[in-house]
C-alpha positions as CSV (number, residue, x, y, z in Angstrom):
1,M,-0.3,0.1,0.0
2,E,1.6,3.3,-1.3
3,G,2.2,5.5,1.5
4,V,1.7,3.2,4.7
5,F,5.2,2.8,6.3
6,T,6.4,-0.4,6.4
7,F,10.3,-1.3,8.3
8,I,11.1,-2.8,4.9
9,G,9.5,-0.3,2.4
10,A,11.8,2.5,4.5
11,F,14.9,0.9,2.8
12,T,13.5,-0.1,-0.7
13,G,10.7,2.1,-1.2
14,H,7.0,0.8,-2.0
15,G,7.3,-1.2,-5.2
16,T,8.4,-4.9,-6.6
17,G,11.6,-4.6,-3.8
18,M,9.2,-4.4,-0.7
19,V,7.6,-7.2,-2.3
20,V,10.4,-9.2,-2.8
21,V,12.4,-9.3,0.5
22,H,9.0,-9.9,2.5
23,L,8.7,-12.8,0.5
24,I,12.1,-13.6,1.3
25,L,11.0,-13.0,4.8
26,V,8.2,-15.1,5.2
27,M,10.4,-18.1,3.6
28,G,12.6,-17.8,6.1
29,I,10.2,-18.3,8.6
30,V,8.7,-21.3,7.1
31,L,11.9,-23.0,7.1
32,M,13.2,-22.1,10.4
33,L,9.9,-23.7,11.0
34,A,10.9,-26.9,9.3
35,K,14.5,-27.0,10.7
36,L,13.3,-26.7,14.4
37,A,10.6,-29.0,13.8
38,S,13.0,-31.8,11.6
39,A,15.3,-30.6,14.3
40,I,15.8,-33.4,17.2
41,L,12.5,-35.7,16.1
42,R,11.2,-37.2,19.1
43,K,8.7,-40.4,19.3
44,V,6.7,-37.9,22.1
45,P,6.7,-34.5,20.4
46,T,7.0,-31.5,21.7
47,G,7.4,-27.8,21.1
48,T,7.9,-26.6,17.2
49,Q,7.6,-30.2,16.0
50,N,4.8,-31.3,17.8
51,V,2.7,-28.0,16.3
52,I,3.8,-28.9,12.8
53,E,2.8,-32.5,13.2
54,A,-0.2,-31.2,14.9
55,Y,-0.6,-29.0,11.4
56,L,0.1,-32.3,9.3
57,G,-2.5,-34.2,11.0
58,G,-4.9,-31.2,10.6
59,V,-4.0,-31.4,6.5
60,I,-4.8,-34.6,6.1
61,A,-8.2,-34.3,8.2
62,M,-8.9,-31.8,5.9
63,G,-8.6,-33.8,2.6
64,K,-9.7,-37.2,4.0
65,D,-13.4,-36.9,3.6
66,V,-12.6,-35.0,0.3
67,I,-10.4,-36.7,-1.5
68,G,-9.5,-40.2,0.8
69,E,-6.7,-40.4,3.4
70,D,-4.6,-42.3,0.6
71,L,-4.4,-39.3,-1.6
72,A,-4.6,-36.5,1.1
73,R,-1.3,-37.9,2.1
74,K,0.1,-38.1,-1.0
75,Y,-0.4,-34.7,-1.7
76,L,0.4,-33.2,1.2
77,P,3.6,-31.9,0.5
78,L,1.9,-29.2,-1.8
79,V,-0.8,-28.8,0.5
80,A,1.0,-28.3,3.4
81,T,3.6,-26.0,2.4
82,V,1.3,-23.9,-0.2
83,G,-0.7,-23.7,3.4
84,L,2.1,-22.9,5.4
85,F,3.6,-20.2,3.1
86,I,0.2,-18.7,2.7
87,F,-0.8,-18.1,6.7
88,I,2.3,-16.8,7.7
89,S,2.1,-14.0,4.6
90,N,-1.0,-13.5,6.0
91,V,-0.4,-13.3,9.2
92,I,2.7,-11.0,8.8
93,G,0.9,-8.0,8.2
94,I,-1.2,-7.7,11.0
95,I,2.2,-6.5,12.6
96,P,2.5,-3.1,12.6
97,G,5.2,-2.0,10.2
98,F,5.5,-5.0,7.8
99,E,2.8,-5.5,4.9
100,S,1.4,-9.3,3.7
101,P,3.1,-10.5,0.3
102,T,-0.5,-12.2,-0.6
103,S,-2.2,-8.6,-0.7
104,N,-0.4,-8.5,-3.4
105,I,-1.7,-9.9,-6.8
106,N,1.8,-10.4,-7.6
107,V,1.9,-13.0,-5.7
108,T,-1.6,-14.6,-5.5
109,L,-1.8,-15.4,-9.2
110,P,1.5,-17.4,-9.5
111,L,0.4,-19.5,-6.6
112,A,-3.4,-20.3,-8.4
113,L,-1.6,-20.8,-11.7
114,V,0.9,-23.7,-9.6
115,V,-2.2,-24.8,-8.1
116,F,-3.6,-25.0,-11.8
117,I,-1.3,-26.4,-13.8
118,Y,-0.4,-29.0,-11.2
119,Y,-4.2,-30.7,-10.7
120,N,-4.1,-30.9,-14.3
121,Y,-1.6,-32.5,-14.6
122,E,-1.9,-35.1,-11.9
123,G,-5.0,-35.0,-13.6
124,I,-3.5,-36.4,-17.5
125,R,-1.2,-38.4,-15.3
126,V,-3.3,-40.5,-13.5
127,N,-6.4,-40.7,-16.5
128,G,-4.8,-40.4,-19.6
129,V,-5.7,-37.2,-21.9
130,G,-8.4,-39.0,-23.3
131,K,-10.2,-39.6,-20.1
132,Y,-9.2,-36.6,-18.5
133,F,-10.3,-34.1,-21.0
134,A,-13.4,-36.3,-22.0
135,H,-14.6,-35.9,-18.8
136,F,-15.0,-32.3,-19.6
137,M,-18.1,-33.3,-21.9
138,G,-19.8,-34.4,-19.4
139,P,-22.0,-37.4,-18.6
140,V,-24.4,-36.8,-22.2
141,K,-23.0,-37.0,-25.6
142,V,-25.0,-34.9,-26.9
143,L,-24.4,-31.7,-25.1
144,A,-20.7,-32.3,-25.0
145,P,-20.4,-29.3,-27.6
146,L,-21.9,-27.6,-25.4
147,M,-20.0,-28.9,-21.9
148,F,-16.7,-28.9,-23.4
149,P,-16.1,-25.0,-23.7
150,I,-18.3,-24.4,-20.1
151,E,-16.1,-26.5,-18.7
152,I,-12.9,-25.0,-19.9
153,V,-13.9,-21.7,-19.1
154,S,-14.9,-23.0,-15.3
155,H,-11.3,-24.5,-14.8
156,I,-9.6,-21.1,-16.4
157,S,-11.9,-19.0,-13.7
158,R,-10.6,-21.1,-11.4
159,I,-7.7,-19.2,-12.0
160,I,-9.2,-15.9,-11.1
161,S,-11.3,-16.9,-8.4
162,L,-8.2,-18.5,-6.6
163,S,-5.9,-15.5,-6.6
164,F,-8.5,-12.3,-6.2
165,R,-10.3,-14.1,-3.3
166,L,-7.3,-14.2,-1.0
167,F,-5.7,-10.8,-3.4
168,G,-9.0,-9.4,-2.2
169,N,-9.7,-10.0,1.4
170,I,-5.7,-9.6,2.6
171,K,-5.6,-6.8,0.5
172,G,-8.9,-5.4,3.0
173,D,-7.9,-6.7,5.9
174,D,-4.5,-4.9,5.5
175,L,-6.7,-1.5,4.6
176,F,-8.9,-1.9,7.5
177,L,-6.3,-2.0,9.7
178,W,-4.3,0.8,8.3
179,V,-7.6,3.4,9.0
180,L,-7.4,1.9,12.4
181,L,-4.1,2.4,13.3
182,M,-4.9,5.8,12.2
183,L,-7.3,6.5,14.3
184,V,-6.1,4.9,17.2
185,P,-2.7,3.9,16.7
186,L,-1.7,4.0,20.6
187,F,-4.7,1.6,21.9
188,A,-6.0,-0.5,18.8
189,P,-8.7,-2.8,20.1
190,L,-7.4,-6.3,20.9
191,P,-10.8,-7.4,18.8
192,A,-9.9,-6.3,15.5
193,Y,-6.0,-8.3,15.7
194,L,-8.1,-11.2,16.8
195,L,-10.7,-10.8,13.6
196,L,-7.8,-10.4,11.5
197,T,-6.0,-13.2,12.4
198,F,-9.3,-15.1,12.4
199,S,-9.8,-13.9,8.7
200,A,-5.9,-14.6,8.2
201,L,-6.6,-18.3,8.9
202,L,-9.9,-18.8,7.1
203,Q,-8.5,-17.5,4.5
204,T,-5.7,-20.2,4.7
205,F,-8.7,-22.7,4.9
206,V,-10.0,-21.7,1.7
207,F,-7.4,-22.1,-0.2
208,M,-6.0,-25.2,0.7
209,I,-9.7,-27.2,0.5
210,L,-9.9,-25.8,-2.8
211,I,-6.7,-27.4,-4.0
212,Y,-8.1,-30.7,-2.2
213,V,-11.4,-30.3,-4.2
214,Y,-9.3,-29.6,-7.8
215,L,-7.2,-32.3,-7.5
216,A,-10.1,-34.8,-6.3
217,G,-12.1,-33.9,-9.7
218,A,-8.6,-34.4,-11.2
219,V,-8.1,-37.5,-10.1
220,A,-10.9,-39.2,-8.6
221,I,-12.8,-39.3,-12.5
222,S,-15.7,-42.2,-12.5
223,D,-15.7,-44.3,-15.4
224,D,-19.5,-42.8,-16.1
225,H,-18.2,-39.3,-16.2
C-alpha cells in the first residue's frame, strides 16, 4: 500500500523490492519452522515438532473427506507447504510495520497458477489425456459440444477465483488495519487483531481445501463421467 510505513519499505521503497524482501522473510520463517521441527525428532513430540505434526495431521484430516486418506497423504507436501506459506504471509501483515505478501496480486496469481497447472497435470498423468478431457464433456454425449467450452472456461476461472479471493480479502484486511491504526495508533483494540487473525486463518483454509477439491475432481474421475 503506497504511503503506508513499513520497516522494509523504508529501505526498498513501496514497490517490487519491498514485496520480494517480504517474500524472502516469509520463506525464511517457513524454513526456520521446518528446521526447528525436524532438528531433533522425538517419539513424543514437543515444542515446534508438536505444533508442526498437529498441523500436518489437520491437513490430512481436511483432505481425508474430500479425496480419501491415501491421496490426502500423497498431496500433503503441496497443500501443507502452500498453506503454511499463505498463513504466515497473511499473519505477518497484521504486525505494524510489515505488509502481507498475499495482499499483492503478483504473489497470489502465481500460487493459483501452480495449483492450476499441477492438478491438471495430475489429472492427465493418472487418467490419460483422452479420459481426462473426456470428462469435460459431461455424462450426456449430445450436450458435449456445449459442456466442453463451459468446462474449459470454468477451469480457467479457477485461476481468477483463487488469486483474487485471497488477494482481495487480505488487501481489505490490511486497509482495515491501516485505518484502525490511523484512528487509534496507540490503543488498537484487541478484538480487531483477533478478527484479522481469524480472517488470515480462514483464507488459508479456503485455499487449501480448494486445492484438495480440484485435485479430487482431476484424479478421481468415475467411469461414467
